[in-house]
ZAZA-127176 format. One line per field, with one value per residue (C-alpha): x, y, z. Coordinates in Angstrom, 3 decimals. Layout:
residues N
px <- X | ...
py <- Y | ...
pz <- Z | ...
***
This chain:
residues 255
px <- -21.538 | -20.009 | -22.182 | -19.398 | -19.100 | -15.397 | -16.155 | -18.785 | -17.145 | -17.452 | -19.966 | -18.651 | -17.836 | -18.084 | -20.781 | -23.501 | -22.617 | -23.538 | -23.697 | -23.816 | -20.545 | -18.439 | -19.373 | -15.831 | -13.407 | -10.130 | -7.234 | -5.112 | -2.407 | -4.600 | -7.564 | -5.379 | -4.060 | -7.598 | -8.780 | -5.844 | -6.459 | -10.102 | -9.156 | -6.391 | -8.755 | -11.281 | -8.578 | -7.298 | -10.800 | -11.668 | -8.462 | -8.761 | -12.337 | -11.154 | -8.128 | -10.034 | -13.180 | -14.444 | -17.801 | -20.453 | -23.925 | -26.776 | -29.842 | -32.681 | -32.493 | -29.755 | -30.491 | -33.341 | -32.697 | -29.140 | -27.999 | -27.198 | -24.892 | -23.089 | -22.721 | -21.263 | -18.720 | -17.791 | -17.328 | -14.911 | -13.025 | -13.850 | -14.044 | -17.110 | -18.779 | -22.225 | -24.530 | -27.994 | -30.051 | -32.655 | -36.061 | -35.043 | -31.926 | -33.917 | -36.451 | -33.684 | -31.882 | -34.896 | -34.653 | -30.940 | -31.301 | -31.222 | -34.676 | -36.052 | -35.573 | -33.040 | -30.761 | -28.150 | -24.502 | -21.849 | -18.910 | -16.313 | -18.285 | -21.199 | -24.400 | -26.451 | -29.944 | -32.144 | -30.632 | -31.279 | -29.429 | -26.571 | -26.339 | -26.183 | -23.485 | -21.385 | -21.920 | -20.856 | -17.640 | -16.839 | -17.467 | -20.341 | -22.676 | -21.069 | -18.494 | -20.771 | -23.839 | -25.959 | -24.782 | -25.383 | -28.985 | -29.520 | -27.993 | -30.082 | -33.259 | -32.800 | -31.895 | -35.091 | -37.063 | -35.831 | -36.603 | -40.135 | -40.713 | -39.648 | -41.879 | -44.939 | -48.162 | -48.789 | -45.524 | -46.289 | -49.851 | -48.632 | -46.222 | -49.015 | -51.330 | -48.665 | -48.281 | -52.008 | -53.868 | -52.679 | -55.160 | -55.310 | -52.255 | -50.075 | -51.206 | -50.586 | -47.036 | -46.132 | -47.720 | -47.418 | -45.262 | -42.179 | -42.113 | -42.274 | -39.427 | -37.317 | -37.771 | -36.807 | -33.594 | -32.871 | -33.176 | -30.861 | -28.214 | -28.619 | -28.013 | -24.546 | -21.371 | -20.908 | -23.088 | -24.093 | -26.720 | -24.040 | -21.482 | -18.640 | -19.023 | -20.701 | -22.754 | -25.098 | -27.999 | -26.659 | -26.137 | -29.637 | -31.166 | -29.223 | -30.219 | -33.902 | -33.938 | -31.854 | -34.190 | -37.549 | -36.817 | -37.044 | -40.664 | -41.960 | -41.317 | -39.718 | -37.164 | -39.977 | -40.007 | -36.245 | -35.525 | -37.096 | -34.609 | -31.185 | -29.265 | -30.681 | -29.980 | -26.388 | -25.993 | -27.174 | -24.772 | -21.835 | -22.469 | -22.886 | -19.477 | -17.736 | -14.303 | -14.865 | -18.172 | -17.764 | -16.187 | -19.039 | -21.609 | -19.801 | -19.759 | -23.468 | -24.433 | -22.488 | -24.394
py <- 34.175 | 32.441 | 29.859 | 28.460 | 24.677 | 24.989 | 27.174 | 24.867 | 22.697 | 18.936 | 17.106 | 15.754 | 12.064 | 11.674 | 9.322 | 10.410 | 10.191 | 6.820 | 6.908 | 3.106 | 1.422 | -0.477 | -4.149 | -5.118 | -2.571 | -1.963 | -4.173 | -1.426 | -2.159 | -0.526 | -2.736 | -5.876 | -4.898 | -4.309 | -7.660 | -9.447 | -7.565 | -8.697 | -12.338 | -12.189 | -10.707 | -13.443 | -16.077 | -14.467 | -14.051 | -17.659 | -19.114 | -16.879 | -18.067 | -21.670 | -21.412 | -20.192 | -22.303 | -25.861 | -26.535 | -29.148 | -29.344 | -31.036 | -31.880 | -34.354 | -34.947 | -35.905 | -32.768 | -30.445 | -26.873 | -27.707 | -28.577 | -24.974 | -24.699 | -27.859 | -26.448 | -23.174 | -24.901 | -27.414 | -24.656 | -22.866 | -26.148 | -25.841 | -29.237 | -29.848 | -32.649 | -33.666 | -35.334 | -36.646 | -37.011 | -39.671 | -38.781 | -40.079 | -37.902 | -34.898 | -35.111 | -35.142 | -32.194 | -30.016 | -27.904 | -27.238 | -25.810 | -21.975 | -21.677 | -25.125 | -26.497 | -27.942 | -27.618 | -25.807 | -25.011 | -25.419 | -23.021 | -24.013 | -24.141 | -21.955 | -23.210 | -21.101 | -21.691 | -20.623 | -21.965 | -18.819 | -16.609 | -19.117 | -19.259 | -15.453 | -15.408 | -17.966 | -16.245 | -12.920 | -14.339 | -16.263 | -13.236 | -14.950 | -11.951 | -10.043 | -7.270 | -4.220 | -3.028 | -3.614 | -7.204 | -7.771 | -6.595 | -8.895 | -11.901 | -11.259 | -10.800 | -14.024 | -15.910 | -14.690 | -15.527 | -19.129 | -19.404 | -18.067 | -20.426 | -23.402 | -22.410 | -21.419 | -23.291 | -23.812 | -25.766 | -27.984 | -28.671 | -29.352 | -31.956 | -33.634 | -33.586 | -35.029 | -38.014 | -38.754 | -37.006 | -33.782 | -30.940 | -27.118 | -26.452 | -28.777 | -27.140 | -23.666 | -24.607 | -26.221 | -23.632 | -20.334 | -20.353 | -22.254 | -20.837 | -17.277 | -17.855 | -19.738 | -16.977 | -14.342 | -16.202 | -16.954 | -13.251 | -12.328 | -14.720 | -13.452 | -9.866 | -10.705 | -11.516 | -14.828 | -17.884 | -16.760 | -14.493 | -11.883 | -10.580 | -11.007 | -14.783 | -17.497 | -16.396 | -17.750 | -17.036 | -19.568 | -22.219 | -21.587 | -22.053 | -25.270 | -26.572 | -25.840 | -27.524 | -30.494 | -31.286 | -30.613 | -32.373 | -35.615 | -34.891 | -32.811 | -33.066 | -29.608 | -30.753 | -30.432 | -26.687 | -26.097 | -27.304 | -24.097 | -21.900 | -22.576 | -20.093 | -21.583 | -25.099 | -24.101 | -22.662 | -25.917 | -27.971 | -25.675 | -25.905 | -29.677 | -29.970 | -27.270 | -28.552 | -27.288 | -29.136 | -32.281 | -34.249 | -33.315 | -34.430 | -37.754 | -38.286 | -37.529 | -39.850 | -42.661 | -42.273
pz <- -44.221 | -47.197 | -48.939 | -51.112 | -50.884 | -50.113 | -47.080 | -45.548 | -42.842 | -43.348 | -41.136 | -37.825 | -37.792 | -34.018 | -32.755 | -30.405 | -26.726 | -25.209 | -21.386 | -21.049 | -19.964 | -22.459 | -22.612 | -23.543 | -22.008 | -23.852 | -22.819 | -21.338 | -18.726 | -16.064 | -16.964 | -16.905 | -13.475 | -12.190 | -13.522 | -11.856 | -8.612 | -8.520 | -9.154 | -6.538 | -3.961 | -4.669 | -4.145 | -0.950 | 0.424 | -0.359 | 1.117 | 4.192 | 4.673 | 4.255 | 6.535 | 9.593 | 9.470 | 9.514 | 7.932 | 8.619 | 7.072 | 8.924 | 6.867 | 6.686 | 2.923 | 0.511 | -1.516 | -0.582 | 0.561 | 1.672 | -1.855 | -2.791 | 0.238 | -0.911 | -4.438 | -3.135 | -0.892 | -3.600 | -6.171 | -3.802 | -3.105 | 0.591 | 2.371 | 4.493 | 6.412 | 5.236 | 7.775 | 6.944 | 10.122 | 10.746 | 12.171 | 15.591 | 15.611 | 14.428 | 17.256 | 19.843 | 18.233 | 17.401 | 20.560 | 19.939 | 16.420 | 16.098 | 14.496 | 15.231 | 11.714 | 9.276 | 7.365 | 9.414 | 8.868 | 11.534 | 11.149 | 13.715 | 16.988 | 15.878 | 14.247 | 11.816 | 10.450 | 7.528 | 4.257 | 2.188 | 4.676 | 4.791 | 0.993 | 0.808 | 3.477 | 1.611 | -1.741 | -0.255 | 1.209 | -1.975 | -4.252 | -6.050 | -5.984 | -8.865 | -9.115 | -9.075 | -7.206 | -10.304 | -10.656 | -6.951 | -7.323 | -10.316 | -8.522 | -5.406 | -7.474 | -9.449 | -6.272 | -4.567 | -7.690 | -7.642 | -3.913 | -4.337 | -7.262 | -5.137 | -2.237 | -4.267 | -3.533 | -7.233 | -7.636 | -4.655 | -5.817 | -9.358 | -8.019 | -6.038 | -9.053 | -11.336 | -8.987 | -9.194 | -12.020 | -13.709 | -13.202 | -13.314 | -11.142 | -13.162 | -16.407 | -14.995 | -13.941 | -17.255 | -19.558 | -17.638 | -14.497 | -15.677 | -19.244 | -17.878 | -15.405 | -17.923 | -20.505 | -17.914 | -17.051 | -20.711 | -21.602 | -18.713 | -20.037 | -23.605 | -22.426 | -21.017 | -22.994 | -21.188 | -20.568 | -17.056 | -15.476 | -14.668 | -17.125 | -14.625 | -14.388 | -12.363 | -9.352 | -6.715 | -9.097 | -11.634 | -8.959 | -7.555 | -11.022 | -11.559 | -8.131 | -8.802 | -12.221 | -11.066 | -8.165 | -9.797 | -13.086 | -11.087 | -10.133 | -13.053 | -16.839 | -16.977 | -19.576 | -22.109 | -21.368 | -21.068 | -24.617 | -25.965 | -24.054 | -25.512 | -23.337 | -20.153 | -21.389 | -22.176 | -18.665 | -17.075 | -19.193 | -18.358 | -14.617 | -14.836 | -16.542 | -14.480 | -13.360 | -9.798 | -9.471 | -11.549 | -8.680 | -6.367 | -8.945 | -9.401 | -5.659 | -5.243 | -8.120 | -6.472 | -3.175
***
């Protein structure tokens, strides 16, 4: 074999194979067509869902667990009736509810219970669970994480302690529980090209996070923790100023 420098082939300039998908796919005609097809299907699915159904939410609180359902319907520009029941009304209707509790969602002449199941159903029909199986898993995981955080005993005890005298549970929430969750969500947002949990755009996970922060910041000083997570703070501000939701927020503030 020749060892002359002129006979030695130059080193290859090709990069090592990267199996991960492109974060920003090339703007080819096929990619543009696929992007338009996805947006058209979302629009058709949303308008089809709107054209065949009438929606009515029954709840006992102005916000509470029904707020995420209101955000999803408002984001999709779907009109709905919102009824807040008094205790007297609730006692007379308790036996007629599917699972004996509120909130419930009426779709035409059918009534459905369990707010988390309803929110997943709405998010699925409105294409707010991501475009791929991976994004769907992430959206579902973050949504469950927010739900578990709301329902955790530590959060409830911290709220009770904050009203009287802050103690161990309050300290654990403010120094461990909330910072860990906020950092997890902040890292998720930083790993995507956009300001949302998923790279494809807004999802039920983002609305669930906003709903959690918006309701609990009234009872706990969680704004003191959010200021250290700029991506999460940016997400909350974007949702608050979203053109599809700003009218709903104005209406709820006026009530």
